[in-house]
Structures are given as C-alpha cells and as structure tokens.
N, C-alpha and C positions, 0 to 999 in steps of 0.2 A: 504494500499499500503505500503510495507517494505520500509526502509530508502535507501536500494539499489535500488529498483525500481524505488523511486523516484528521485534518482540521475542519473539514466539513462535516465527516463523521460525528466529531466532538460537538460542533455546533447545534447538528440535527439531534442530538441525544440530549442536550440541554434544552431545546425548544420542546422536545417530546416530554422531557422531565416537567417542565415549567408548563405545561398543558394539564400534564395529569396532576401536578399540586393544585392547579387553580380548579381543575373540576372537582377534586376532593374535597377541597375547602368549601366551594358553591354548595356541594350536597349537604356539607356539616354545619356550616351555619344556620340554616334554619332550625335547626335543635335548639340553638340559644333562644330562638324566638318563640318556640312551643315552650320550652322553660318558662319563658316571661309569662306565655298565655295561662300555663297550667299554676302558676303561683298567684296570678290574679285571679283567675277562676276557681281553683280548688283549694289554694294556699290561702285566700284571703288577703293578700298583699297587695298593696296599692301600685299602680306602674312607677310612681314616681320613686318609692322605696326599692322596686325592683332594678330600675336604671341606677340608683346609688350603689346598690351592691354589685351590680354588673361592672361597674368601673373600680370600686375598692377593691373586689377579688383580681380585677385583671392587674392593678397595680402591685398586689401582693404575688403574683405569677411573675410578672416581667421585672419587677425591680430586683429581686435578688438574681436573677439571670444579667442583668445590667450590671451590678455591684460585682460578679465574677469576672466578666468578660472586660468591663472597663469601669472601674470605681469611680474615677474623677470625671468621667464624661457626663455624668448629669448635672455637675457644676461648673462645667464649661462649654456648656449647649452655646452656639453661635447665634438661635433665634429663639431663645426662652419664651419672650411674649407671644410671639407667633404660635409656637407650639401650645401654649395654654390655652389660645384662642381656638387652636385647633380642636382642643378638649371640651371647650364650652360649646363651640357647634355642634360635635359629635355627640356630645351627650345630650343637649336640645334635640338633634334629630331622633336620638335612638329612646326618649321621652315620647315623642310625638308616636314612633313606631309600637312601642311596648303599649301604650293607651289605645291605639287602634286595634292590637292584636287581642286586647282584652275584651273588647265588644263585636269585633268582626272574625269571619273566618281567617286564616292564615294565607290561604291561597289569594283570596281577594284584597288583602292588604298588600301583598308582595306584587299582584299584579298591577294596581295602582300607583305603587311606590317606582315602578319601572318607568316613570314618565321622567325619572331623573335622567336619563340619556338626552332625552329630548331637551330639557332645560339646559343641561349642560352645554349641548350644541347650540342653542339659542342664546346663551350668554357668551358662548366662546365669539358668536358671532358679531353681537353688541358691544361687547366690551373690550375683547382682544383684536378685533379686526379680522378674525378668522373669514376666509371665504366659504360661504355656504349658498350653494345654487339652489335653484328652485326644487330641483327632484328631491333634495333631504329636506327644503322647508314644506314641501308637499308629504313626505313622509313623516316628519314632527305633529303636520295637522291631520293625519290619518290616525297616528299613534295616540294624541290626545282624543280623538273621536272615540278610538277604543277604550280609552280609560273611562271615559264618559258612559260606554254601555256598562263597564262594571260599575261605577259608581251609580248610576242611575237607580237601580233597586235598591242598592245597598242605603242610599240616601234617603228612600222611602221609610227603610226600617229604623237606621240607625241616627238619620238627620245629619247635622253638622261634624258628627265623629267620622262619617265617612270620609271628609276630605283630609284629616289627620296624615295618611300616608302622603298625601300631596305636600303638605308642609314639612313633613319628613324629608321628601325628596329635594325639596327647594333648599332646607337648612344642609343638606348632605352635598348638594352642589355647591355650596358657598366653602364648604369644606373641602370639596375637592379642587376648587380654584386655589384655597391657603397652600394646598398642598403642593401645587403649580408654583406658586409664589416663594416658598421655603426651599424647593428643590432638594438638593441632597446637602445642604448645609450641615445637619446633623445625619446622625446613622437612624436606620428604622427603629432600632432598640430603644433610644434615646426619645425619640419622636412618640413613639406609641407609651414610653414610662411617664412622660411628661404629659402627654394628653390626658393619660389615665388619672394622673394626680389633680390636674385643673378640673377634669370630669367630676371626680369625687368630692371636690370641695364645692363645685359649681352646684351638684345636685344636692350636696347636704343642705347648703343655703335654700335652695329651691324646696325641697323638702319640707323644711322647718317653717319657711314662710307659707306655706300652701296649707301645711296643717293647722298653722295658727289661723287661718282664715276660714277653714272648717272644710276645704275641698277634701272629699273622698279619696280622689285618685291621687291625693299628696299625703296620705295617713302614714304616720310614722308607726313601724312595727319592727319586731324582731321576729327571726324564725321560730317557728311553734315546733320543730322538732329536727332531729338530726338528718333526716332525710331530708327535708326543706334546705337546711343548711348546705348537704351536699349538694343539691341540686344549684344553690346559688354560687358555690364554689364552682362547678362546672362551667355556669354561665360565663363566670369571668375568664377561666381558662380557655373556654373557646373562642372568646371575644380577644383577648390577648394573643394566644398562640395563633390562631388562624389568619389572624391579618400580618403577622410578620410572615407567615407562609407566603401569603398573598404577596408580599413585597418581594420576596425571593422568587417565586413566580415571575413577577414581572421583570426583575433581573435575568431571567433565563431566556425569555421569550418576548417576542414583539406585543405590543398592545394589541394591535389590529387582531392577533390570533388568540389572545387570551379573552379578549371583551366578550364575545358571543357566551364563553362560559357561565357567564353571570345569570342566565335566563336557568339554567340548573336548579337554583334555589326554588323555582316554581315546581319542579317535580317532588325536591322532599318536602317542600312546605306543603303542597297536594295531600302526600302519602300520609305526614306527620298530621295534619289536619283532620283527616279522615280517621286514622288510627286511633288517635286520641281523643277529639273531640267530635265525631262523626259529621265535620263539615265538608262537603264537597261541593265544588263550584257547580251552578245550573248550565245549562246549553249555552245560555246568551252570555253568560259570564266567561265561558270557553271561548266563545266567539270574539269578546273583548280581549281576552287574554292571548288569542293568536293575532289579532290584530296589532298589539302592543309590542308581541314579539318580533312578528314579521316586520314592523315600521323599524325596530330597533334593529335588528340584523341589516336591514336594507341601508340605515345610517352608519354602521359601522363598516359595511362594504363599500359604500362610498368614499368615506373617510380613506380608506384603505386604497381606493382607487386614485383620490386626488391627492393623497400626501405620496403615494408610490412605495408604500410600506411593505416589504416583502421580507420573508424569514430570512435573518441574517444567517445562512448555512455555514458560512465560514467563520463565524463566532464573532466577525466584526462589530 
C-alpha cells in the first residue's frame, strides 16, 4: 500500500468512526429526555428542578476528568464569560425542552424542535451574510409548514405549551452561534465544564425565584428514592459525555456528513415514548415529521453543494 493510499484509508476510517459516534450519540441522547419526562410525570419533580440536576451532575461528571487531564485549564480559559453565557443559553433551552416533554409526547417535541436547522440557516443569512438561495428558503418555508402540522393538534390539546420546543430551538440556535464565535479558543472539556457550572448556577437562581413565585414547574424538591437519584446522575452523565463524544465526532468527520444523523433522535424518541409512556404520533403528525426531516435534509444537501464540502479522505 502506498503512503497516499494509507493516508486515504486512515482518513476514511476516521470518517467512519465519526459517523458511528454521531449515530450512537443521537440514538442515546433521547434517553436523557425520557428520564426528564419520567421524573416530571412519575417522579413528581418539576422541569426546572430536573434541569438543575442535569447540569449539576454534568459538572460532577466532567470536572474530575478535567482536573485529571489539565488541572489549570479551567482557571486559564481564554473565553470564560462567553463560555458562561453558553451555559445560560443551554440551560434555558434545556428548561424549555424538559417543560415541553412533561406535557407532550417525546416524538412531537423532537419534531417541533427540529425547526432549529431552519432557524440557524435563516440567522446565518440575516446576520452573517451567508448566501441562501431560493431553494433553501423554500425548504425552510416547507419545513416550518411541517412543524405547523405537528403543532396544530398539539396546540388544541396543550395550548401555548406546544410552542415551548420552538422557544428551545431558538435558544439553542443562539447557543450554536455563540459556539461559532468562541471557536476553538478553549478545549471542548473546558467549554463543557464551564457551561455546566454556569448552567447549574443559573438554574439554581431560576429555580428558587420560580418556586418563590409559586410556579409549579419551578418547585424545589429532592430525589425521593435511590432510583430517582440514579436516574438523575445518569441524566447528567449522558449530557456531559455524549456532548464530548459529539465534539469528537465533528473532529473526525465533516459537518455535512454528520448533520443528517441528528434525525436519528426521532427514532429513539418515538420508541421510548411508546415503550414508557404509550405515546405514538398520529398519521398527520408523521406527515409533519416527514416534511420537517425531508426539508432539513435538503437544506443540509444544498449547503454541502454550495460549500463544496466533501469527505476529506486524505485526512486533510
């Protein structure tokens, strides 16, 4: 085997590894949301309290790893305040999502949440000057139409709560924009740990403020059993380690190849929703989900065509 072919094979193996990691993470992440729904529905814990524990146990999982790998990194972060703002945005988005899954089927929440790629494309065009042609604008409009198909019956049942996934998608879009602004100034482990600390502090303040105002979705409580505590630790562990693996996947394979795997979340969310809560999308909602996914995949494909993003098989 020539050096060139060896390098190409290494690059191909890295891409395959990145795609495998991404697919696995997308299938596992909805477990986190199923735990949040279970704790809210069966465990009697408020969405805000679940969100607090999600970030608290994320820090407990990632901070020891950071102290072992690079003990001084946390105190020499180049963008500390930006990383803290990331944590606040991520915590706010998570709160919106966990509040939504308390009242709505998991698959519905995920389907509506996937307007996020459309928002990201729109904001990139409006604020970063990215060129977006009429085909992608059409796909965005069609995708939002698909979201409305899912939202409409949910709105009749759940009211304004059905728009919480849209709010989550918007906040997460801002979070992604901030990630672009920060770039690789700090390591992923530093970014994840700092955002976890900021998210924990923010949710602690929000939790006590909301509880003082008597909002039941901000009620303060402790785990009522060892099983509940185990679930919350698992919630934080999945959050911390899966996102670190996603960062690893993006370093192994191009974004254009990995982005479609995000829709795998709908698969496991549907399975978990049916198995644990007897929730299953109606035919009309499946139509909306299909439209959203097809529009999102088309936007990803057009982005790849526009940027000429091809798999770097030579590892470059």
